Wavefront OBJ file of the C-alpha trace (Angstrom):
o trace
v 329.328 188.859 79.269
v 329.815 189.779 75.382
v 329.994 186.096 74.565
v 326.507 185.256 76.080
v 325.006 187.884 73.786
v 326.531 186.188 70.769
v 324.174 183.337 71.052
v 322.233 184.040 67.809
v 325.689 184.222 66.130
v 326.600 180.695 67.090
v 329.065 182.182 69.891
v 331.297 184.188 67.514
v 331.908 187.575 68.818
v 334.557 188.822 65.940
v 331.418 189.066 63.485
v 329.032 190.458 65.662
v 327.299 193.639 64.125
v 324.945 194.649 67.271
v 325.805 194.120 70.901
v 323.463 195.278 73.993
v 325.080 195.909 77.294
v 322.709 197.909 78.876
v 321.891 197.770 82.766
v 325.288 196.096 83.373
v 326.660 198.102 85.967
v 329.568 198.890 83.808
v 332.247 201.344 84.873
v 334.654 201.043 82.019
v 334.498 200.215 78.317
v 337.312 198.019 77.377
v 338.244 194.994 75.050
v 335.096 195.515 72.652
v 337.467 197.563 70.381
v 339.640 194.760 69.785
v 337.152 191.749 69.820
v 334.178 193.255 67.843
v 335.521 195.110 64.931
v 332.417 194.557 62.700
v 329.993 196.137 65.148
v 327.439 198.595 63.712
v 325.071 199.077 66.718
v 326.196 199.239 70.396
v 324.038 199.716 73.292
v 325.607 200.918 76.559
v 322.870 203.153 78.504
v 322.285 202.962 82.020
v 325.705 202.048 83.332
v 328.176 203.807 85.240
v 330.353 204.892 82.264
v 332.412 207.939 83.200
v 334.706 208.265 80.102
v 334.393 207.622 76.227
v 337.158 205.247 75.404
v 338.611 202.063 73.703
v 336.122 202.622 70.732
v 338.445 204.250 67.982
v 338.809 200.871 66.255
v 335.231 200.334 65.470
v 335.343 201.666 62.047
v 332.043 200.351 60.880
v 330.010 201.667 63.998
v 326.977 203.654 62.895
v 324.823 203.882 66.135
v 326.383 204.603 69.821
v 324.172 204.729 72.936
v 325.528 206.107 76.136
v 322.257 207.426 77.684
v 322.065 207.566 81.487
v 325.909 207.311 81.970
v 328.186 209.646 83.927
v 330.213 211.108 80.851
v 331.537 214.647 81.269
v 333.293 214.867 78.123
v 332.779 214.095 74.256
v 336.093 212.646 73.338
v 337.811 209.870 71.716
v 335.379 209.350 68.647
v 337.398 210.957 66.009
v 338.234 207.443 64.595
v 334.669 206.266 64.205
v 334.656 206.961 60.682
v 330.979 205.613 59.847
v 329.381 207.051 63.175
v 325.836 208.451 62.289
v 323.887 208.501 65.573
v 325.399 209.371 69.052
v 322.947 209.366 72.111
v 324.464 211.028 75.226
v 321.016 211.638 76.894
v 321.009 212.444 80.709
v 324.607 212.392 81.357
v 326.901 214.988 83.023
v 328.702 216.923 80.079
v 329.064 220.221 80.952
v 332.033 221.444 78.761
v 330.029 222.090 75.712
v 333.043 222.939 73.761
v 334.092 219.452 73.528
v 331.317 218.914 70.989
v 333.669 220.213 68.585
v 335.628 217.190 68.623
v 332.801 215.405 66.410
v 333.517 217.665 63.453
v 335.555 214.738 62.134
v 332.625 212.632 61.913
v 331.447 213.524 58.541
v 328.349 211.039 58.501
v 326.932 212.102 62.050
v 323.323 213.281 61.399
v 321.859 212.921 64.902
v 323.075 214.033 68.311
v 321.055 213.844 71.944
v 322.511 216.051 74.561
v 318.925 216.614 76.370
v 319.475 216.131 79.987
v 323.185 217.430 80.425
v 324.047 220.355 82.029
v 325.329 222.119 78.783
v 321.926 221.987 77.419
v 320.759 224.681 79.965
v 323.415 226.852 78.522
v 322.308 230.138 76.906
v 322.960 229.760 73.271
v 323.400 225.977 73.329
v 321.409 224.926 70.271
v 322.931 227.937 68.181
v 326.585 227.045 69.256
v 326.011 223.037 68.510
v 324.339 223.819 65.181
v 327.009 226.214 64.022
v 329.919 223.962 65.487
v 328.553 220.682 63.427
v 327.585 221.666 60.048
v 326.874 217.858 59.084
v 324.397 217.783 61.875
v 320.738 217.405 60.567
v 318.981 216.643 64.158
v 319.663 217.816 67.268
v 317.733 216.478 70.545
v 315.189 214.999 68.189
v 314.494 218.296 66.257
v 315.383 218.656 62.661
v 317.866 221.411 61.734
v 316.415 223.771 59.131
v 318.571 225.582 56.611
v 317.425 228.960 57.775
v 318.152 227.971 61.237
v 321.699 227.139 60.170
v 322.278 230.163 58.510
v 320.946 232.169 61.723
v 323.536 230.253 63.855
v 326.579 231.083 61.722
v 325.878 234.708 62.385
v 327.220 236.072 65.586
v 329.038 232.678 66.508
v 331.913 234.308 68.146
v 329.879 236.239 70.569
v 327.897 232.810 71.149
v 331.145 230.725 71.810
v 332.699 233.707 73.949
v 329.653 233.352 76.275
v 329.493 229.617 76.220
v 333.116 229.579 77.566
v 332.072 231.827 80.291
v 329.283 229.243 81.348
v 331.866 226.596 81.044
v 334.342 227.957 83.419
v 331.763 228.671 85.886
v 330.220 224.973 85.568
v 333.794 223.776 86.023
v 334.470 225.672 89.382
v 331.112 224.641 90.739
v 332.077 220.692 90.081
v 335.375 221.257 91.856
v 333.518 222.227 94.760
v 331.053 219.296 94.128
v 333.847 216.614 93.971
v 335.576 218.285 97.286
v 332.270 217.790 99.184
v 331.930 214.129 97.847
v 335.064 213.167 99.065
v 334.556 215.045 102.521
v 331.401 213.202 102.790
v 333.025 209.817 101.487
v 335.558 209.887 104.569
v 332.874 210.619 107.015
v 330.711 207.612 105.695
v 333.875 205.621 105.807
v 334.820 206.449 109.558
v 331.083 205.577 110.590
v 331.064 202.346 108.655
v 334.133 201.133 110.802
v 332.409 202.267 113.842
v 329.633 200.190 112.971
v 332.145 197.178 111.924
v 333.193 197.357 115.510
v 329.721 197.126 117.305
v 328.122 194.076 119.065
v 325.736 191.949 117.227
v 322.795 193.511 115.693
v 319.817 194.160 118.076
v 316.706 195.844 117.833
v 318.070 199.398 118.632
v 320.785 198.906 116.050
v 317.840 197.615 113.389
v 315.841 200.750 114.198
v 318.682 203.003 113.756
v 319.431 201.525 110.292
v 316.254 201.971 109.236
v 316.265 205.564 110.051
v 319.780 205.989 108.356
v 318.123 204.432 105.433
v 315.323 206.899 105.483
v 317.596 209.782 105.639
v 319.339 208.677 102.891
v 316.872 208.536 100.622
v 314.969 211.613 101.912
v 318.268 214.005 102.243
v 318.277 216.530 99.054
v 321.660 216.070 97.237
v 322.985 217.597 93.924
v 322.657 215.532 90.583
v 326.330 214.578 90.114
v 328.235 211.300 88.964
v 329.235 210.927 92.570
v 325.715 211.119 93.990
v 324.666 208.229 91.102
v 327.693 206.215 92.160
v 326.976 206.400 95.677
v 323.386 205.706 95.241
v 324.443 202.566 93.298
v 326.905 201.303 95.858
v 324.244 201.904 98.604
v 321.766 199.557 96.829
v 324.259 197.108 95.913
v 325.433 197.015 99.748
v 321.649 196.478 100.619
v 321.250 193.713 98.154
v 324.203 191.825 99.389
v 323.302 192.207 102.995
v 319.827 190.846 101.923
v 321.440 187.854 100.351
v 323.591 187.040 103.093
v 320.765 187.150 105.695
v 318.846 184.509 103.393
v 321.960 182.338 103.476
v 322.178 182.381 106.863
v 318.343 182.262 107.749
v 317.387 178.705 107.708
v 314.570 177.593 105.317
v 311.496 176.536 106.622
v 310.851 172.597 106.926
v 307.890 172.175 104.751
v 305.207 169.830 106.515
v 303.079 167.648 104.401
v 302.326 165.050 107.217
v 301.732 165.977 111.045
v 303.441 163.973 113.591
v 300.120 162.412 114.633
v 299.719 161.098 111.080
v 297.333 163.745 109.995
v 297.740 164.519 105.985
v 297.428 168.180 105.424
v 296.117 169.971 102.070
v 298.842 171.837 100.419
v 298.651 173.651 97.109
v 302.090 175.365 96.745
v 302.166 176.151 92.984
v 298.485 177.766 93.628
v 296.935 175.759 91.006
v 293.075 175.421 90.279
v 291.490 171.933 90.772
v 288.394 169.969 90.850
v 287.792 166.603 92.601
v 284.684 164.602 91.451
v 283.260 161.196 91.041
v 282.064 159.256 88.123
v 278.463 158.401 87.311
v 278.732 155.082 89.121
v 280.355 156.454 92.065
v 283.422 154.096 91.705
v 286.118 156.207 90.791
v 287.726 159.564 92.080
v 288.710 162.138 89.211
v 291.291 164.958 90.019
v 291.256 167.706 87.479
v 294.544 169.716 88.103
v 294.841 172.814 86.008
v 298.773 172.194 85.152
v 300.442 175.128 83.100
v 299.530 174.281 79.364
v 303.130 174.537 77.966
v 304.730 172.981 81.247
v 306.981 169.747 80.154
v 305.670 166.675 81.583
v 308.964 165.746 82.768
v 308.841 168.550 85.338
v 305.657 166.753 87.027
v 305.728 163.992 89.615
v 302.721 161.950 90.750
v 302.121 159.956 93.857
v 299.123 158.343 94.658
v 298.692 156.966 98.147
v 295.323 155.135 99.720
v 294.129 158.429 101.440
v 295.836 161.112 99.544
v 297.501 162.247 96.259
v 300.602 164.402 95.908
v 302.004 166.048 92.988
v 305.084 167.691 92.373
v 304.879 170.778 89.768
v 308.494 172.010 89.256
v 309.459 171.154 93.029
v 306.450 172.630 94.489
v 304.082 170.179 96.098
v 300.326 169.787 95.566
v 298.654 167.621 97.937
v 295.069 166.745 98.649
v 293.510 164.396 101.145
v 290.886 162.128 99.487
v 287.286 161.576 100.846
v 287.813 157.845 100.588
v 290.307 155.087 100.040
v 291.463 154.434 96.599
v 293.690 152.000 94.780
v 297.007 153.301 93.901
v 298.078 150.410 91.741
v 294.852 150.845 89.461
v 295.220 154.714 89.194
v 296.138 156.387 85.999
v 297.400 159.749 85.295
v 296.947 161.469 81.941
v 297.557 165.044 80.351
v 295.599 166.813 78.105
v 296.740 167.841 75.017
v 294.486 170.800 74.426
v 294.717 172.921 77.642
v 297.544 170.760 79.419
v 295.311 169.630 82.692
v 296.494 166.636 84.741
v 293.591 164.119 85.099
v 294.040 161.594 87.867
v 291.630 158.480 87.843
v 291.739 156.710 91.168
v 289.187 153.670 91.664
v 287.623 153.299 95.218
v 288.992 150.478 97.374
v 285.980 149.960 99.550
v 283.365 147.249 99.332
v 282.186 145.674 95.886
v 282.171 147.980 92.788
v 278.581 149.601 92.361
v 277.089 149.249 88.808
v 273.615 148.144 87.274
v 272.692 144.585 88.642
v 275.521 144.291 90.790
v 275.857 143.521 94.435
v 275.027 146.068 97.038
v 277.663 148.095 99.095
v 278.236 147.111 102.786
v 276.478 149.083 105.026
v 279.650 150.958 106.297
v 280.578 152.298 102.633
v 280.746 156.331 102.084
v 282.393 157.306 105.450
v 281.156 154.560 107.571
v 277.448 155.417 107.812
v 275.265 152.390 108.077
v 271.922 152.169 105.689
v 268.870 150.961 107.020
v 266.221 149.661 104.601
v 262.699 150.631 104.939
v 260.924 147.371 104.742
v 261.908 143.762 104.356
v 260.510 143.561 100.700
v 263.082 146.141 99.727
v 265.777 144.312 101.211
v 264.629 141.168 99.452
v 264.768 143.289 95.907
v 268.501 144.145 96.909
v 269.550 140.575 97.467
v 271.563 138.804 94.684
v 269.608 136.672 92.059
v 270.769 133.116 91.980
v 270.195 130.655 89.136
v 268.310 127.433 90.132
v 267.926 124.534 87.302
v 265.317 122.237 89.279
v 263.864 123.665 92.614
v 261.934 120.532 93.398
v 265.237 118.452 93.450
v 266.841 120.182 96.276
v 265.657 118.130 98.802
v 267.303 114.722 98.066
v 269.799 113.324 95.520
v 268.886 110.033 93.792
v 272.275 108.362 93.464
v 270.509 105.510 91.344
v 270.174 107.731 88.397
v 273.857 108.618 88.107
v 274.517 105.611 85.881
v 272.419 104.700 83.344
v 270.211 101.560 83.281
v 270.330 99.147 80.405
v 266.570 99.731 79.783
v 263.781 101.549 81.297
v 261.784 98.665 82.671
v 265.099 97.151 84.321
v 264.819 96.890 88.075
v 267.307 97.824 90.664
v 271.086 98.293 89.679
v 272.694 95.194 90.187
v 276.467 94.191 89.735
v 277.278 93.654 86.191
v 278.396 90.556 84.777
v 282.050 90.440 83.168
v 281.913 91.104 79.673
v 282.488 88.283 77.051
v 284.526 88.780 74.106
v 283.876 86.875 70.836
v 286.155 86.872 67.702
v 284.309 87.782 64.424
v 284.848 86.153 61.171
v 286.470 89.110 59.937
v 288.792 89.208 62.830
v 289.575 85.543 62.547
v 290.675 85.891 59.031
v 293.389 88.001 60.110
v 294.726 85.706 62.608
v 297.664 83.598 61.792
v 297.386 79.859 61.736
v 299.286 79.391 64.718
v 296.872 81.826 66.947
v 295.589 80.137 70.250
v 292.566 81.910 71.512
v 292.858 82.151 75.125
v 289.476 83.333 76.747
v 291.110 84.574 80.013
v 293.504 87.247 78.110
v 291.538 90.474 77.379
v 291.700 91.823 73.775
v 294.201 94.263 72.681
v 291.814 96.822 71.175
l 1 2 3 4 5 6 7 8 9 10 11 12 13 14 15 16 17 18 19 20 21 22 23 24 25 26 27 28 29 30 31 32 33 34 35 36 37 38 39 40 41 42 43 44 45 46 47 48 49 50 51 52 53 54 55 56 57 58 59 60 61 62 63 64 65 66 67 68 69 70 71 72 73 74 75 76 77 78 79 80 81 82 83 84 85 86 87 88 89 90 91 92 93 94 95 96 97 98 99 100 101 102 103 104 105 106 107 108 109 110 111 112 113 114 115 116 117 118 119 120 121 122 123 124 125 126 127 128 129 130 131 132 133 134 135 136 137 138 139 140 141 142 143 144 145 146 147 148 149 150 151 152 153 154 155 156 157 158 159 160 161 162 163 164 165 166 167 168 169 170 171 172 173 174 175 176 177 178 179 180 181 182 183 184 185 186 187 188 189 190 191 192 193 194 195 196 197 198 199 200 201 202 203 204 205 206 207 208 209 210 211 212 213 214 215 216 217 218 219 220 221 222 223 224 225 226 227 228 229 230 231 232 233 234 235 236 237 238 239 240 241 242 243 244 245 246 247 248 249 250 251 252 253 254 255 256 257 258 259 260 261 262 263 264 265 266 267 268 269 270 271 272 273 274 275 276 277 278 279 280 281 282 283 284 285 286 287 288 289 290 291 292 293 294 295 296 297 298 299 300 301 302 303 304 305 306 307 308 309 310 311 312 313 314 315 316 317 318 319 320 321 322 323 324 325 326 327 328 329 330 331 332 333 334 335 336 337 338 339 340 341 342 343 344 345 346 347 348 349 350 351 352 353 354 355 356 357 358 359 360 361 362 363 364 365 366 367 368 369 370 371 372 373 374 375 376 377 378 379 380 381 382 383 384 385 386 387 388 389 390 391 392 393 394 395 396 397 398 399 400 401 402 403 404 405 406 407 408 409 410 411 412 413 414 415 416 417 418 419 420 421 422 423 424 425 426 427 428 429 430 431 432 433 434 435 436 437 438 439 440 441 442 443
């Protein structure tokens, strides 16, 4: 526990100067005097500590907070040489004479005893001020010089009266302890009978509710035993609740019903909006994901008919009004507000746009569209390019091959070409060359 409080000190506990161990249900002070010799501030409020112990080695301790505990006696603080402030608010200190043990703490300037039984004694403040001359503030009120002089006058009479009140308090505490032990024995026997009972039924649950109501509404004395009893009662209820939660099977999450119907689910309870772009070609889902959420905690799954997003393990699922293309969908995260933007192109018909092809009549949910007039249908037909509309009826194959001249007659079989050897070419030939007219030229 102390090691976990030393994260800011790189896990080192021997050099800690401040430790906060409040609200940890501690029942003893141990080890801290050997492990943390450099402590200057120690917070131990809101625990179940009955005694001040094992703090004598903290020579540098300046502030000790033990408010809201079960301490009945001020002791074992003589060796805390540097102690300047001691807070014992709302404890059970009834022996006011034990405050004289703080005379050895020469640097003690502030003391809080409000909420203790001793603070109700007649002459309480006068006795404390006279017993501790080094004290400067008691229960948040400054001690003036005149008050100290008045407190020293008639101190013996005040001390005698304080001792009488202490003896009366001790006798009352002995009776309270006996009553607490008797009550604890009865509750233990009732607990054994409850353990032998059969499985819990509706009647047993009603009886337990009645006992729970009686426990909290029955008046009792404010004692260390009553505080411990209330704490143990709440701890038992917490453990029983955890056991019931572990035994209770976790409800299965239904995203798609048995008949294949996709359900809309919003477990993370995020705001969202679903819209289309200007050309009505794409569905856009804007999910208001938390701004500082890490993107690694988000998982996106887009299907043709629905989109499923996992945010820290919580499912957001939305049924889409039209089929989309999962492979062409994109997911982006806003850098300003952290929103998740899903862009999902439609998968039905041709894509709409200016000068494009018309959508089929079953688009947008399967409703057929009917034109108001034939002229409107003709305007919606796609345009086709035609180079020469007059030549659509027949194709003139005779014009495929170009004729030698414009005035030439019909196309006839061409004569084989004749090859002649030019003077320049003949000059390059060797003397032994024989020109064979049947052999075609190499070039």
